[in-house]
N, C-alpha and C positions, 0 to 999 in steps of 0.2 A: 302777600299782604303788603299794601303800600303804606308808606310812612304817614303818620298824622301830621298835618300842617300846624305848626306852632308859631303864631305871629309873635314877633319880638315884644309887642305891647302886652301880650298875655304873660310871657316869660318875665319881663321887667316888672310888670304889675304884681306878679306873684312874689318876686323877691322883695319888693317894697313892702307888701303886706306881711310876709313872713318876718322881715326885719323889725317892722313896727310892733307887731304882736309879740314876738319872742324877746325883743330888746337885747339879744345876745346872751340871754340867760335861761330861756325856756323854749321847748319845742313848740312848733306851730304847724298847722295843717291848712291846705287849701285844696280845692277840687277843680280840675279843668273840665269844662263842659263843652258840649257840641250840640248843634241842632240835629234833630232826627232827619231833617232833609239834607244835611251836609255833615254826616257823622265823622268825616275825616278832617274837619276843620275845627280846631279848638278855639272857641270864640269868647269864652267867658270864664272868669275866676270866681269861685264861690268860697267865701271864708266862713266856716261854721262857728257857731257859739260853742266854745269848748273851755275846759280847764286844762292847764298845762303846767309842767314843771321842767326841771333840768333834764329828766330822763323819760319823759312821756307826756301824753295828752289824752284826754277823754272828751269825745264829742257829745254834746247834749242830745239825749234821745228825742226830746220833743222837737228840737230843731231839725233832726234827721227826718222825722215824720213829715213836718211841714215842707222841708226841702224836696222830698220825693213827690209830694202833691204839687208843689210849684213846678218841678221838672215836667210832670205829666201835663199840666195846664199849658206850659210854654213849648211843649213838644221838644224837650231837650233830654240829653243823657249825660251822665258823668263818664268820662273816658279814662281819667287819670287821677289818682290820689297822690298829692305831693306834700311831703312833710320834712321837717328838719331834724337833724341829730346834733348833739353837742360837738362832737369831734368828726371823725371820718364817717362817711356814708356807708350804710349797710342795712339790710332788711332784718330786723330782729325777730325773735320768736313771737313777741307781742304784736309786732307789725303783721306777721304771718296770720295770726289768729283773729285780728280785728280789722279786717278790710271793710270799707264802706260798701263795696259791691263785690260780694263773693261769687263772681261769675267768670267763666272761661274768657281769657283774653284781657281781663281788666289789668291795668298797669298801676304799679306803685313806684313812685320816684322819691328817693331820699337825697336830701341836699345836706352837705356837711357844714359844720361850724355855724349852725343856726342861720344859714344863708347870709353870713356877713361878708363873704367873698364876692367876686364879680358875678353879675347876673349871667348865668350860662349853665351848660351841662357838664363842664369839666369837673371831675371829682365826685360826681353824683353816682348813685347806685340805683339800678332799676330791676324790677322783677315783673313777670307776667304770670297771671294765674292760669294753671293748666286745667284740663278737663276733670282731673281727679281731685281738684281743690288744692294741690300743692303749688308752690311758686318756683319758677325757673328764671335764671338770669336773662336779662334782655339788655341790649346795647342802646342807650339813649340816642347815640349818634345815628343809629339805624332806624330807630322807632319814630323819630321826629325830624321833620323838615322845617328848619327855621326860616321864617319869611320876614 
């Protein structure tokens, strides 16, 4: 499997959105999307309507429904769920249970310190959904090719 191409504009735009939304006090989430014609190129950041606090977030279910309809119309897919944690990065039990896309190969990236550090993959934690629905560690440095 080849690495997903991650443009710096997507990475930096994600950090900006996560910082603005969470304000160093609350978790935030974004989704990295790709065209069905180029599923290996992450080309868009989607920021859902959600409620968040220091230790978690909940995405609005009506927003999710509309988002999936929009993805279908635009011939896009979500490849990665990206969210913040207050301190160190790690995939919690709640994260394990509430993935946007419960499908084999889906990636979930967790950024520490509410994304207040430098925009990059250092200190992040990532997991990949397995065929049986469990999550296995994945190395962000291997999964993404920064461009």
